DSSP file (Angstrom, degrees, kcal/mol; ACC not computed):
  #  RESIDUE AA STRUCTURE BP1 BP2  ACC     N-H-->O    O-->H-N    N-H-->O    O-->H-N    TCO  KAPPA ALPHA  PHI   PSI    X-CA   Y-CA   Z-CA
    1    1 A M     >        0   0    0      0, 0.0     4,-2.2     0, 0.0     5,-0.2   0.000 360.0 360.0 360.0 -37.5  -15.7    1.5  -51.4
    2    2 A A  H  >  +     0   0    0      1,-0.2     4,-2.6     2,-0.2     5,-0.2   0.901 360.0  52.8 -64.4 -39.3  -15.1   -2.3  -50.9
    3    3 A V  H  > S+     0   0    0      2,-0.2     4,-2.4     1,-0.2    -1,-0.2   0.909 110.3  46.3 -61.5 -42.4  -11.5   -1.5  -49.8
    4    4 A K  H  > S+     0   0    0      2,-0.2     4,-2.1     1,-0.2    -1,-0.2   0.886 113.3  49.1 -65.2 -41.4  -12.7    0.9  -47.2
    5    5 A T  H  X S+     0   0    0     -4,-2.2     4,-2.3     2,-0.2    -2,-0.2   0.914 112.5  48.4 -63.3 -46.9  -15.3   -1.5  -45.9
    6    6 A G  H  X S+     0   0    0     -4,-2.6     4,-2.3     1,-0.2    -2,-0.2   0.870 111.8  49.2 -64.6 -40.1  -12.7   -4.3  -45.7
    7    7 A L  H  X S+     0   0    0     -4,-2.4     4,-2.4     2,-0.2    -1,-0.2   0.911 109.9  51.3 -69.3 -38.6  -10.3   -2.1  -43.9
    8    8 A L  H  X S+     0   0    0     -4,-2.1     4,-3.0     2,-0.2     5,-0.2   0.922 109.4  51.2 -53.5 -49.3  -13.1   -1.1  -41.4
    9    9 A I  H  X S+     0   0    0     -4,-2.3     4,-2.7     1,-0.2    -2,-0.2   0.958 112.1  45.5 -62.3 -52.4  -13.8   -4.7  -40.8
   10   10 A V  H  X S+     0   0    0     -4,-2.3     4,-2.3     1,-0.2    -1,-0.2   0.895 113.8  48.9 -59.4 -40.4  -10.2   -5.6  -40.1
   11   11 A L  H  X S+     0   0    0     -4,-2.4     4,-2.6     2,-0.2    -1,-0.2   0.924 112.4  48.1 -63.4 -42.5   -9.7   -2.6  -37.8
   12   12 A F  H  X S+     0   0    0     -4,-3.0     4,-2.6     2,-0.2    -2,-0.2   0.879 110.6  52.7 -67.1 -35.4  -12.9   -3.4  -35.9
   13   13 A S  H  X S+     0   0    0     -4,-2.7     4,-2.2    -5,-0.2    -2,-0.2   0.939 109.7  48.3 -63.8 -45.8  -11.7   -7.1  -35.6
   14   14 A V  H  X S+     0   0    0     -4,-2.3     4,-2.4     2,-0.2     5,-0.2   0.921 113.4  47.2 -61.7 -46.7   -8.3   -6.0  -34.1
   15   15 A M  H  X S+     0   0    0     -4,-2.6     4,-2.6     1,-0.2    -1,-0.2   0.943 112.6  48.6 -58.9 -46.1  -10.1   -3.7  -31.7
   16   16 A L  H  X S+     0   0    0     -4,-2.6     4,-2.1     1,-0.2    -2,-0.2   0.880 110.9  51.2 -64.6 -39.3  -12.6   -6.4  -30.7
   17   17 A S  H  X S+     0   0    0     -4,-2.2     4,-1.7     2,-0.2    -1,-0.2   0.913 111.6  46.5 -59.4 -47.7   -9.7   -8.9  -30.2
   18   18 A Q  H  X S+     0   0    0     -4,-2.4     4,-0.8     1,-0.2     3,-0.3   0.940 112.0  50.7 -68.8 -39.0   -7.8   -6.6  -28.0
   19   19 A A  H  < S+     0   0    0     -4,-2.6     3,-0.5     1,-0.2    -1,-0.2   0.890 111.8  48.2 -59.7 -39.5  -10.9   -5.7  -26.0
   20   20 A C  H  < S+     0   0    0     -4,-2.1    -1,-0.2     1,-0.2    -2,-0.2   0.759 110.7  50.8 -73.2 -23.4  -11.7   -9.4  -25.4
   21   21 A S  H  < S+     0   0    0     -4,-1.7    -1,-0.2    -3,-0.3    -2,-0.2   0.510  81.9 113.7 -94.4  -1.8   -8.1  -10.2  -24.4
   22   22 A A  S  < S-     0   0    0     -4,-0.8     9,-0.0    -3,-0.5    -3,-0.0  -0.451  76.3-108.7 -66.4 135.2   -7.9   -7.5  -21.8
   23   23 A A        -     0   0    0     -2,-0.1     8,-0.1     1,-0.1    -1,-0.1  -0.356  17.6-148.0 -66.0 146.0   -7.7   -8.9  -18.2
   24   24 A T        -     0   0    0      5,-0.7    -1,-0.1     6,-0.1     7,-0.1   0.564  34.4-116.7 -93.3  -9.6  -10.8   -8.5  -16.1
   25   25 A G  S    S+     0   0    0      4,-2.1   137,-2.4     1,-0.2     2,-0.1   0.678  71.7 131.3  88.0  13.4   -9.0   -8.1  -12.7
   26   26 A T  S    S-     0   0    0      3,-1.2    -1,-0.2   135,-0.2    -2,-0.1  -0.462  74.6-105.7 -96.0 171.8  -10.6  -11.3  -11.3
   27   27 A R  S    S+     0   0    0      1,-0.2    -1,-0.1     2,-0.2    -2,-0.0   0.859 124.3  43.9 -58.9 -37.0   -8.8  -14.2   -9.6
   28   28 A E  S    S+     0   0    0      1,-0.3    -1,-0.2    -4,-0.0    -3,-0.0   0.736 129.5  26.6 -86.5 -20.3   -9.1  -16.3  -12.7
   29   29 A D  S    S+     0   0    0     -6,-0.0    -4,-2.1     3,-0.0    -3,-1.2  -0.519  86.3 179.3-138.7  67.2   -8.2  -13.5  -15.0
   30   30 A P        -     0   0    0      0, 0.0   133,-0.3     0, 0.0    -3,-0.1  -0.232  42.0 -88.7 -76.3 161.6   -5.9  -11.0  -13.1
   31   31 A I  B     -a  163   0A   0    131,-2.9   133,-3.2    -8,-0.1     3,-0.1  -0.440  56.2-113.9 -68.0 130.7   -4.4   -7.9  -14.4
   32   32 A P    >   -     0   0    0      0, 0.0     3,-1.7     0, 0.0    15,-0.3  -0.229  34.5 -86.8 -71.2 156.7   -0.9   -8.9  -15.9
   33   33 A I  T 3  S+     0   0    0      1,-0.3    15,-0.2    13,-0.1     3,-0.1  -0.343 115.6  33.0 -56.0 137.4    2.5   -7.9  -14.5
   34   34 A G  T 3  S+     0   0    0     13,-2.3     2,-0.5     1,-0.2    -1,-0.3   0.382  92.7 111.5  91.7  -3.2    3.6   -4.6  -15.9
   35   35 A T    <   -     0   0    0     -3,-1.7    12,-0.4    12,-0.1    -1,-0.2  -0.921  61.3-138.9-105.4 121.6    0.0   -3.1  -16.2
   36   36 A A        -     0   0    0     -2,-0.5     2,-0.4    10,-0.2    10,-0.2  -0.491  23.5-174.0 -77.6 142.5   -1.0   -0.3  -13.9
   37   37 A T  E     -E   45   0B   0      8,-2.0     8,-2.4    -2,-0.2     2,-0.3  -0.999  27.9-114.7-144.5 144.2   -4.5   -0.5  -12.4
   38   38 A D  E     +E   44   0B   0     -2,-0.4     6,-0.3     6,-0.2     3,-0.1  -0.553  28.4 178.1 -73.4 125.2   -6.6    1.8  -10.3
   39   39 A I  E     -     0   0B   0      4,-2.6     5,-0.2     1,-0.4    -1,-0.1   0.103  46.9-104.4-121.5  20.9   -7.3    0.4   -6.8
   40   40 A G  E >  S+E   43   0B   0      3,-0.5     3,-1.7     1,-0.1    -1,-0.4  -0.012  94.5  78.5  86.4 171.2   -9.2    3.3   -5.4
   41   41 A D  T 3  S-     0   0    0      1,-0.3    44,-0.2    -3,-0.1     3,-0.1   0.771 126.1 -66.9  54.7  31.3   -8.5    6.1   -3.0
   42   42 A S  T 3  S+     0   0    0      1,-0.3    42,-2.9    42,-0.1    43,-0.6   0.680 107.8 125.3  67.7  20.4   -6.7    7.8   -5.9
   43   43 A W  E <   -EF  40  83B   0     -3,-1.7    -4,-2.6    40,-0.2    -3,-0.5  -0.877  39.8-168.4-109.4 140.2   -3.9    5.1   -5.9
   44   44 A S  E     -EF  38  82B   0     38,-2.4    38,-2.1    -2,-0.4     2,-0.3  -0.918   8.1-155.7-119.2 157.2   -2.8    3.0   -8.8
   45   45 A I  E     -EF  37  81B   0     -8,-2.4    -8,-2.0    -2,-0.3     2,-0.4  -0.982  11.6-176.2-133.0 142.2   -0.7    0.0   -8.6
   46   46 A K  E     - F   0  80B   0     34,-1.8    34,-2.3    -2,-0.3     2,-0.6  -0.986  21.9-138.6-137.9 128.1    1.6   -1.8  -11.0
   47   47 A V  E     - F   0  79B   0    -12,-0.4   -13,-2.3    -2,-0.4    32,-0.2  -0.771  21.7-178.4 -82.7 122.2    3.6   -5.1  -10.3
   48   48 A L  E     -     0   0B   0     30,-2.9     2,-0.3    -2,-0.6    31,-0.2   0.861  59.0 -15.4 -88.6 -44.0    7.0   -4.5  -11.8
   49   49 A K  E     - F   0  78B   0     29,-1.4    29,-3.2     2,-0.0    -1,-0.3  -0.974  56.3-146.1-162.7 155.4    8.7   -7.9  -11.2
   50   50 A V  E     - F   0  77B   0     -2,-0.3     2,-0.4    27,-0.2    27,-0.2  -0.897   5.7-158.1-123.7 148.4    8.3  -11.1   -9.0
   51   51 A Y  E     - F   0  76B   0     25,-2.5    25,-2.1    -2,-0.3     3,-0.4  -0.884  11.4-171.9-124.6  97.7   10.7  -13.4   -7.4
   52   52 A T  S    S+     0   0    0     -2,-0.4     2,-0.5     1,-0.3    -1,-0.1   0.821  82.0  30.0 -66.6 -35.4    8.9  -16.6   -6.9
   53   53 A N        +     0   0    0     -3,-0.1     3,-0.3     1,-0.1    -1,-0.3  -0.808  68.2 159.3-124.0  94.4   11.5  -18.3   -4.8
   54   54 A A     >  +     0   0    0     20,-2.3     4,-2.6    -2,-0.5     5,-0.2   0.005  31.8 120.2-103.1  25.0   13.3  -15.6   -3.0
   55   55 A N  H  > S+     0   0    0     19,-0.3     4,-2.3     1,-0.2    -1,-0.2   0.907  80.5  42.4 -58.0 -43.7   14.8  -17.8   -0.2
   56   56 A E  H  > S+     0   0    0     -3,-0.3     4,-2.9     2,-0.2     5,-0.2   0.931 112.1  53.8 -72.8 -41.1   18.3  -17.0   -1.1
   57   57 A I  H  > S+     0   0    0      1,-0.2     4,-1.2     2,-0.2    -2,-0.2   0.933 112.3  45.4 -56.5 -44.2   17.6  -13.2   -1.6
   58   58 A V  H  X S+     0   0    0     -4,-2.6     4,-1.0     1,-0.2     3,-0.5   0.924 113.1  49.9 -62.6 -47.4   16.1  -13.0    1.8
   59   59 A A  H  < S+     0   0    0     -4,-2.3     3,-0.3     1,-0.2     6,-0.2   0.898 111.4  48.9 -59.3 -43.9   18.9  -15.0    3.4
   60   60 A E  H  < S+     0   0    0     -4,-2.9    -1,-0.2     1,-0.2    -2,-0.2   0.778 102.3  62.6 -68.1 -24.8   21.6  -12.8    1.8
   61   61 A E  H  < S+     0   0    0     -4,-1.2     2,-0.3    -3,-0.5    -1,-0.2   0.876 119.5   7.5 -74.9 -35.1   19.9   -9.6    2.9
   62   62 A N    ><  -     0   0    0     -4,-1.0     3,-2.2    -3,-0.3    -1,-0.3  -0.951  57.9-143.4-154.8 124.1   20.3  -10.2    6.7
   63   63 A Q  T 3  S+     0   0    0     -2,-0.3    -1,-0.1     1,-0.3    -2,-0.1   0.719 102.9  56.7 -60.4 -23.2   22.0  -12.9    8.6
   64   64 A F  T 3  S+     0   0    0     -3,-0.0    -1,-0.3     2,-0.0     2,-0.2   0.374  78.1 114.4 -88.3   1.1   19.3  -12.9   11.1
   65   65 A N    <   -     0   0    0     -3,-2.2     2,-0.1    -6,-0.2    50,-0.1  -0.497  64.7-128.9 -68.3 140.1   16.5  -13.7    8.6
   66   66 A S        -     0   0    0     -2,-0.2    -1,-0.1     1,-0.1     3,-0.1  -0.445  17.6-108.0 -81.7 163.0   15.0  -17.1    9.2
   67   67 A Q        -     0   0    0     -2,-0.1    -1,-0.1     1,-0.1     3,-0.1  -0.620  44.0 -98.4 -86.0 152.9   14.4  -19.9    6.6
   68   68 A P        -     0   0    0      0, 0.0    -1,-0.1     0, 0.0     3,-0.1  -0.244  47.6 -95.8 -66.3 165.3   10.8  -20.5    5.5
   69   69 A E    >   -     0   0    0      1,-0.2     3,-2.3     4,-0.1    -3,-0.0  -0.323  58.3 -66.3 -75.1 168.5    9.0  -23.4    7.2
   70   70 A E  T 3  S+     0   0    0      1,-0.3    -1,-0.2    -3,-0.1     3,-0.1  -0.257 125.5  17.3 -53.6 128.9    8.8  -26.8    5.7
   71   71 A G  T 3  S+     0   0    0      1,-0.3    71,-2.6    -3,-0.1    72,-0.4   0.413 111.5  94.9  89.7  -3.1    6.7  -26.7    2.5
   72   72 A Q  E <   - G   0 141B   0     -3,-2.3    -1,-0.3    69,-0.3     2,-0.3  -0.692  49.3-170.1-115.9 172.1    6.9  -22.9    2.1
   73   73 A Q  E     - G   0 140B   0     67,-2.2    67,-2.7    -2,-0.2     2,-0.3  -0.971  32.0 -99.9-151.7 161.7    9.1  -20.4    0.3
   74   74 A F  E     - G   0 139B   0     -2,-0.3   -20,-2.3    65,-0.2     2,-0.4  -0.637  34.3-166.4 -84.8 142.9    9.7  -16.7    0.3
   75   75 A F  E     - G   0 138B   0     63,-1.9    63,-2.2    -2,-0.3     2,-0.3  -0.998   5.1-171.9-133.7 124.5    7.9  -14.7   -2.5
   76   76 A L  E     -FG  51 137B   0    -25,-2.1   -25,-2.5    -2,-0.4     2,-0.4  -0.903   4.9-171.1-118.3 153.9    8.8  -11.1   -3.3
   77   77 A A  E     -FG  50 136B   0     59,-2.7    59,-2.7    -2,-0.3     2,-0.6  -0.995  15.8-144.6-138.2 140.9    7.2   -8.6   -5.6
   78   78 A R  E     -FG  49 135B   0    -29,-3.2   -30,-2.9    -2,-0.4   -29,-1.4  -0.945  31.0-178.2-106.3 126.6    8.5   -5.2   -6.6
   79   79 A I  E     -FG  47 134B   0     55,-2.9    55,-2.1    -2,-0.6     2,-0.4  -0.828  23.5-144.5-127.0 163.0    5.6   -2.8   -7.0
   80   80 A E  E     -FG  46 133B   0    -34,-2.3   -34,-1.8    -2,-0.3     2,-0.4  -0.988  12.8-166.6-127.2 121.2    5.0    0.7   -8.0
   81   81 A L  E     -FG  45 132B   0     51,-3.2    51,-2.8    -2,-0.4     2,-0.4  -0.880   2.1-167.3-107.2 139.6    2.3    2.9   -6.5
   82   82 A T  E     -FG  44 131B   0    -38,-2.1   -38,-2.4    -2,-0.4     2,-0.5  -0.997   8.9-150.9-130.5 134.2    1.1    6.2   -7.9
   83   83 A Y  E     +F   43   0B   0     47,-2.2    46,-2.7    -2,-0.4    47,-0.3  -0.889  21.2 167.0-105.9 128.6   -1.0    8.7   -6.1
   84   84 A S        +     0   0    0    -42,-2.9   -41,-0.1    -2,-0.5   -42,-0.1   0.321  43.1 102.6-119.8   2.8   -3.3   10.9   -8.2
   85   85 A G  S    S-     0   0    0    -43,-0.6     2,-0.1   -44,-0.2    44,-0.1   0.004  80.0 -73.7 -78.0-173.0   -5.6   12.5   -5.5
   86   86 A P  S    S-     0   0    0      0, 0.0    -1,-0.2     0, 0.0     2,-0.1  -0.463  96.1 -15.7 -80.2 155.6   -5.6   15.9   -4.0
   87   87 A D  S    S-     0   0    0     -2,-0.1    41,-1.4    40,-0.1     2,-0.3  -0.230 112.3 -43.9  54.8-115.9   -2.9   17.0   -1.4
   88   88 A S  E     -I  127   0C   0     39,-0.2     2,-0.3    -2,-0.1    39,-0.2  -0.966  50.4-163.2-145.7 161.3   -1.2   13.8   -0.1
   89   89 A S  E     -I  126   0C   0     37,-2.4    37,-2.1    -2,-0.3     2,-0.4  -0.997  15.4-131.1-149.0 151.8   -2.1   10.4    1.0
   90   90 A E  E     -I  125   0C   0     -2,-0.3     2,-0.5    35,-0.2    35,-0.2  -0.836  13.9-164.4-106.1 136.8   -0.6    7.4    2.9
   91   91 A F  E     -I  124   0C   0     33,-3.1    33,-2.4    -2,-0.4     2,-0.9  -0.976   4.2-160.8-121.8 120.6   -0.7    3.8    1.6
   92   92 A D  E >>  -I  123   0C   0     -2,-0.5     4,-1.7    31,-0.2     3,-0.7  -0.828   9.9-179.8 -98.9  96.6    0.1    1.1    4.2
   93   93 A A  H 3> S+     0   0    0     29,-2.4     4,-1.9    -2,-0.9    16,-0.3   0.837  73.2  71.8 -66.8 -32.8    1.0   -1.9    2.1
   94   94 A R  H 34 S+     0   0    0     28,-0.9    16,-1.1     1,-0.2    15,-0.4   0.868 114.5  23.1 -46.7 -43.3    1.6   -4.0    5.3
   95   95 A Y  H <4 S+     0   0    0     -3,-0.7    -1,-0.2    27,-0.2    -2,-0.2   0.710 126.7  47.9-100.3 -21.9   -2.1   -4.1    6.0
   96   96 A R  H  < S+     0   0    0     -4,-1.7    57,-3.9    57,-0.1     2,-0.4   0.912  91.9  75.8 -88.7 -44.6   -3.6   -3.5    2.5
   97   97 A L  E  <  +B  152   0A   0     -4,-1.9    12,-0.9    55,-0.2     2,-0.3  -0.582  57.8 171.0 -85.9 120.9   -1.8   -5.8    0.2
   98   98 A R  E     -BC 151 108A   0     53,-2.8    53,-2.1    -2,-0.4     2,-0.3  -0.785  17.7-149.9-120.7 164.8   -2.7   -9.5    0.2
   99   99 A A  E     +BC 150 107A   0      8,-2.1     8,-2.7    -2,-0.3     2,-0.3  -0.947  11.9 178.8-132.1 153.1   -1.9  -12.6   -1.8
  100  100 A V  E     +BC 149 106A   0     49,-2.6    49,-2.2    -2,-0.3     6,-0.2  -0.969   2.7 177.4-153.1 141.0   -3.8  -15.7   -2.6
  101  101 A G    >   -     0   0    0      4,-0.8     3,-2.1    -2,-0.3    47,-0.1  -0.467  54.1 -59.8-123.9-162.8   -3.1  -18.8   -4.6
  102  102 A P  T 3  S+     0   0    0      0, 0.0    42,-0.1     0, 0.0    46,-0.0   0.806 126.7  61.0 -52.7 -35.2   -4.6  -22.2   -5.6
  103  103 A T  T 3  S-     0   0    0     38,-0.1     3,-0.1     2,-0.1    41,-0.0   0.617 104.8-131.5 -72.1 -10.5   -4.7  -23.4   -1.9
  104  104 A S    <   +     0   0    0     -3,-2.1     2,-0.5     1,-0.3    -1,-0.1   0.715  58.3 143.7  71.1  19.8   -7.1  -20.4   -1.3
  105  105 A V        -     0   0    0     36,-0.1    -4,-0.8    -4,-0.0     2,-0.4  -0.833  47.6-134.1 -93.9 133.3   -5.0  -19.4    1.8
  106  106 A V  E     -C  100   0A   0     -2,-0.5     2,-0.4    -6,-0.2    -6,-0.2  -0.764  17.3-157.9 -90.5 129.1   -4.7  -15.6    2.2
  107  107 A Y  E     -C   99   0A   0     -8,-2.7    -8,-2.1    -2,-0.4     2,-0.3  -0.939   5.1-166.7-110.7 133.9   -1.2  -14.2    2.9
  108  108 A S  E  >  -C   98   0A   0     -2,-0.4     4,-2.5   -10,-0.2    31,-0.2  -0.886  27.1-130.6-114.9 143.7   -0.7  -10.7    4.5
  109  109 A I  T  4 S+     0   0    0    -12,-0.9     5,-0.2   -15,-0.4   -14,-0.1   0.847 111.6  47.8 -55.3 -39.6    2.7   -8.9    4.6
  110  110 A Y  T  4 S+     0   0    0    -16,-1.1     3,-0.4     1,-0.2    -1,-0.2   0.888 120.4  35.5 -75.9 -42.3    2.2   -8.3    8.3
  111  111 A G  T  4 S+     0   0    0    -17,-0.2    -2,-0.2     1,-0.2    -1,-0.2   0.722 120.3  45.1 -92.6 -20.4    1.2  -12.0    9.1
  112  112 A N  S  < S-     0   0    0     -4,-2.5    27,-1.8    25,-0.2    -1,-0.2  -0.453  84.4-174.5-121.0  55.8    3.4  -13.9    6.7
  113  113 A R        -     0   0    0     -3,-0.4    25,-0.1    25,-0.2    -3,-0.1  -0.141  27.0-168.9 -63.5 145.4    6.7  -12.2    7.1
  114  114 A V        -     0   0    0      1,-0.4     2,-0.2    23,-0.2    -1,-0.1   0.434  42.6-125.3-106.3  -2.7    9.7  -12.8    5.2
  115  115 A G        -     0   0    0     22,-0.1    -1,-0.4   -50,-0.1     2,-0.3  -0.571  63.9  -1.4  89.9-159.6   12.1  -10.8    7.4
  116  116 A V        +     0   0    0     -2,-0.2     2,-0.3   -58,-0.1   -54,-0.2  -0.537  69.1 174.7 -76.1 127.0   14.4   -8.0    6.4
  117  117 A I    >   -     0   0    0     -2,-0.3     3,-0.7    18,-0.1    18,-0.1  -0.963  35.4 -98.8-129.1 150.2   14.3   -7.3    2.6
  118  118 A S  T 3  S+     0   0    0     -2,-0.3    17,-0.2     1,-0.2   -57,-0.0  -0.329 103.2   3.7 -62.6 147.0   16.0   -4.5    0.6
  119  119 A N  T 3  S-     0   0    0      1,-0.2    16,-3.4    15,-0.1    -1,-0.2   0.875  88.7-167.5  41.7  52.8   13.9   -1.4   -0.3
  120  120 A K  B <   -h  135   0B   0     -3,-0.7     2,-0.8    14,-0.2    16,-0.2  -0.475  12.6-143.9 -71.3 130.0   11.0   -2.8    1.7
  121  121 A L        +     0   0    0     14,-3.0     3,-0.1    -2,-0.2    13,-0.1  -0.864  42.0 141.0-102.2 107.7    7.7   -1.0    1.1
  122  122 A D  S    S+     0   0    0     -2,-0.8   -29,-2.4     1,-0.4   -28,-0.9   0.780  71.3   3.8-101.6 -73.4    5.7   -0.7    4.3
  123  123 A K  E     -I   92   0C   0    -31,-0.3    -1,-0.4   -30,-0.2     2,-0.4  -0.923  66.9-172.5-115.2 144.2    4.1    2.7    4.4
  124  124 A A  E     -I   91   0C   0    -33,-2.4   -33,-3.1    -2,-0.4     2,-0.5  -0.993   8.8-166.3-136.4 133.4    4.2    5.2    1.8
  125  125 A E  E     +I   90   0C   0     -2,-0.4     2,-0.3   -35,-0.2   -35,-0.2  -0.968  16.0 171.5-119.5 133.2    3.1    8.8    1.6
  126  126 A A  E     -I   89   0C   0    -37,-2.1   -37,-2.4    -2,-0.5     2,-0.2  -0.973  25.3-138.9-138.1 151.3    2.9   10.7   -1.7
  127  127 A F  E >   -I   88   0C   0     -2,-0.3     3,-3.0   -39,-0.2   -44,-0.3  -0.558  63.6 -50.5 -99.2 171.1    1.5   14.1   -2.9
  128  128 A T  T 3  S+     0   0    0    -41,-1.4   -44,-0.2     1,-0.3    -1,-0.2  -0.096 133.3  13.7 -52.2 126.5   -0.4   14.3   -6.3
  129  129 A G  T 3  S+     0   0    0    -46,-2.7    -1,-0.3     1,-0.3   -45,-0.2   0.425  93.2 146.6  85.2  -1.7    1.6   12.6   -9.0
  130  130 A G    <   -     0   0    0     -3,-3.0   -47,-2.2   -47,-0.3     2,-0.4  -0.397  32.5-158.1 -67.5 139.2    4.0   10.9   -6.5
  131  131 A V  E     -G   82   0B   0    -49,-0.2     2,-0.4    -2,-0.1   -49,-0.2  -0.986   7.1-171.7-118.6 129.0    5.4    7.5   -7.4
  132  132 A V  E     -G   81   0B   0    -51,-2.8   -51,-3.2    -2,-0.4     2,-0.4  -0.982   2.0-170.7-124.3 131.9    6.7    5.2   -4.8
  133  133 A I  E     +G   80   0B   0     -2,-0.4     2,-0.3   -53,-0.2   -53,-0.2  -0.963  22.8 135.3-123.0 134.3    8.5    1.9   -5.8
  134  134 A G  E     -G   79   0B   0    -55,-2.1   -55,-2.9    -2,-0.4     2,-0.4  -0.969  46.6 -96.1-165.1 178.6    9.4   -0.8   -3.3
  135  135 A N  E     -Gh  78 120B   0    -16,-3.4   -14,-3.0    -2,-0.3     2,-0.3  -0.875  30.2-178.6-113.3 143.5    9.5   -4.5   -2.5
  136  136 A I  E     -G   77   0B   0    -59,-2.7   -59,-2.7    -2,-0.4     2,-0.3  -0.889   8.8-178.3-127.6 160.1    6.9   -6.6   -0.6
  137  137 A G  E     -G   76   0B   0     -2,-0.3     2,-0.3   -61,-0.2   -61,-0.2  -0.998  15.5-161.7-161.2 165.9    6.9  -10.2    0.3
  138  138 A W  E     -G   75   0B   0    -63,-2.2   -63,-1.9    -2,-0.3     2,-0.7  -0.981  27.7-121.7-143.5 152.5    5.2  -13.1    1.9
  139  139 A A  E     +G   74   0B   0    -27,-1.8     2,-0.2    -2,-0.3   -65,-0.2  -0.903  49.3 175.7 -92.0 116.3    6.0  -16.5    3.2
  140  140 A I  E     -G   73   0B   0    -67,-2.7   -67,-2.2    -2,-0.7     2,-0.4  -0.713  39.3 -89.7-123.8 164.2    3.8  -18.8    1.2
  141  141 A N  E >   -G   72   0B   0     -2,-0.2     3,-3.5   -69,-0.2     4,-0.5  -0.649  39.6-127.7 -75.3 131.4    3.0  -22.4    0.6
  142  142 A S  G >  S+     0   0    0    -71,-2.6     3,-1.3    -2,-0.4     4,-0.4   0.804 106.5  64.9 -46.9 -35.9    5.3  -23.6   -2.2
  143  143 A S  G 3  S+     0   0    0    -72,-0.4    -1,-0.3     1,-0.3     3,-0.2   0.708  99.5  52.6 -67.2 -19.2    2.3  -25.0   -4.1
  144  144 A D  G X  S+     0   0    0     -3,-3.5     3,-1.2     1,-0.2     4,-0.3   0.593  82.6  91.8 -91.4  -6.7    0.9  -21.4   -4.5
  145  145 A A  G X  S+     0   0    0     -3,-1.3     3,-0.7    -4,-0.5    -1,-0.2   0.830  82.8  50.8 -57.0 -41.1    4.0  -19.9   -6.1
  146  146 A D  G 3  S+     0   0    0     -4,-0.4    -1,-0.3     1,-0.2    -2,-0.1   0.599 122.3  29.0 -78.3 -12.2    3.1  -20.5   -9.8
  147  147 A R  G <  S+     0   0    0     -3,-1.2    -1,-0.2    -4,-0.1    -2,-0.2   0.081  82.0 146.7-136.3  25.8   -0.5  -18.9   -9.6
  148  148 A L    <   -     0   0    0     -3,-0.7    17,-2.1    -4,-0.3     2,-0.3  -0.457  24.0-171.7 -71.2 136.7   -0.2  -16.3   -6.9
  149  149 A V  E     -BD 100 164A   0    -49,-2.2   -49,-2.6    15,-0.2     2,-0.3  -0.933  10.5-142.8-128.6 156.1   -2.3  -13.2   -7.2
  150  150 A M  E     +BD  99 163A   0     13,-2.8    13,-2.6    -2,-0.3     2,-0.3  -0.843  19.7 173.2-116.0 148.4   -2.4  -10.0   -5.2
  151  151 A Y  E     -BD  98 162A   0    -53,-2.1   -53,-2.8    -2,-0.3     2,-0.7  -0.972  36.7-104.4-147.6 166.5   -5.2   -7.8   -4.2
  152  152 A D  E >   -B   97   0A   0      9,-0.5     3,-1.4    -2,-0.3   -55,-0.2  -0.842  19.8-160.7 -89.4 110.8   -6.0   -4.7   -2.0
  153  153 A D  T 3  S+     0   0    0    -57,-3.9    -1,-0.1    -2,-0.7   -56,-0.1   0.629  85.9  72.8 -69.4 -12.2   -7.8   -5.8    1.1
  154  154 A H  T 3  S+     0   0    0    -58,-0.2    -1,-0.2     2,-0.1     3,-0.1   0.758  80.9  88.1 -70.3 -26.9   -9.0   -2.2    1.5
  155  155 A A  S <  S-     0   0    0     -3,-1.4     5,-0.1   -59,-0.2  -115,-0.0  -0.460  95.4 -95.2 -79.8 149.2  -11.4   -2.7   -1.4
  156  156 A P    >   -     0   0    0      0, 0.0     3,-1.9     0, 0.0     4,-0.1  -0.251  41.1-109.4 -55.9 147.0  -15.0   -4.1   -0.6
  157  157 A K  G >  S+     0   0    0      1,-0.3     3,-0.7     2,-0.2    -2,-0.1   0.777 115.6  48.5 -51.9 -39.3  -15.1   -7.8   -1.1
  158  158 A G  G 3  S+     0   0    0      1,-0.2    -1,-0.3     0, 0.0    -3,-0.0   0.559 113.0  48.0 -78.6  -8.9  -17.2   -7.7   -4.2
  159  159 A N  G <  S+     0   0    0     -3,-1.9    -1,-0.2     2,-0.1    -2,-0.2   0.110  76.1 140.1-119.9  23.3  -15.0   -5.1   -5.9
  160  160 A R    <   -     0   0    0     -3,-0.7     2,-0.5    -5,-0.1    -7,-0.1  -0.426  41.0-146.0 -68.7 142.0  -11.5   -6.5   -5.4
  161  161 A I        -     0   0    0     -9,-0.2    -9,-0.5    -2,-0.1     2,-0.4  -0.927  12.9-152.2-105.8 130.9   -9.0   -6.2   -8.3
  162  162 A F  E     - D   0 151A   0   -137,-2.4  -131,-2.9    -2,-0.5     2,-0.4  -0.894   5.6-159.6-113.1 137.9   -6.6   -9.0   -8.5
  163  163 A M  E     -aD  31 150A   0    -13,-2.6   -13,-2.8    -2,-0.4     2,-0.1  -0.928  23.0-114.1-114.6 134.4   -3.1   -8.7  -10.0
  164  164 A A  E     - D   0 149A   0   -133,-3.2   -15,-0.2    -2,-0.4  -117,-0.1  -0.440  20.4-172.6 -72.1 141.3   -1.1  -11.5  -11.3
  165  165 A L              0   0    0    -17,-2.1   -17,-0.3    -2,-0.1    -1,-0.1  -0.140 360.0 360.0-114.1  30.6    2.1  -12.4   -9.6
  166  166 A Y              0   0    0    -19,-0.1    -1,-0.1  -116,-0.0   -17,-0.1   0.283 360.0 360.0-146.5 360.0    3.1  -14.9  -12.3
C-alpha cells in the first residue's frame, strides 16, 4: 500500500510540475518555438524556426532588397499554419501577424517590410486539415531581437496569444 501511495505522489508531482511549467501565452510567458497553439477561426500556428539577424539572408535573396535602417535588423520566422474548420479559409499573414519586443514597438509584416524573401507567406488558403508553411519577416529595432514575441492581431486585445520568437 505504501509503495502505491508513494508512486501516486511521484506521478502527481510530475504532472503538477509539467502543468506549472506550461507556457501561458502571455508576453511574459509566450508559447515556445515548436509548440502549436490555437489562434481562433479554426487556425493553429507553430513557429518552426527563427533567424534573429537575417540581414545576409535577405540581401542574398534579391539584389534589389535594401539594407535595414541604422539600429535595425531583419528578423525572419518560419511558421506553420494548420486549418481545422469546415470547407476552406484564408489566412492573411501580412495583416494578422505582428511582433513586439522589449521596446514595446509593434511590427507588422506590411508596415515593417524586409523585401523579397524565399517561400514568403502572405496569404494562405487551406481546406480542412490543410497545412501551410512559409516565411514571414519584419525590420525590427536590434534591441528587440533577443526577446521578440509574435501574436495574431485578429484576436481581441484581451485574448491575444503570444508566441516566442527566441
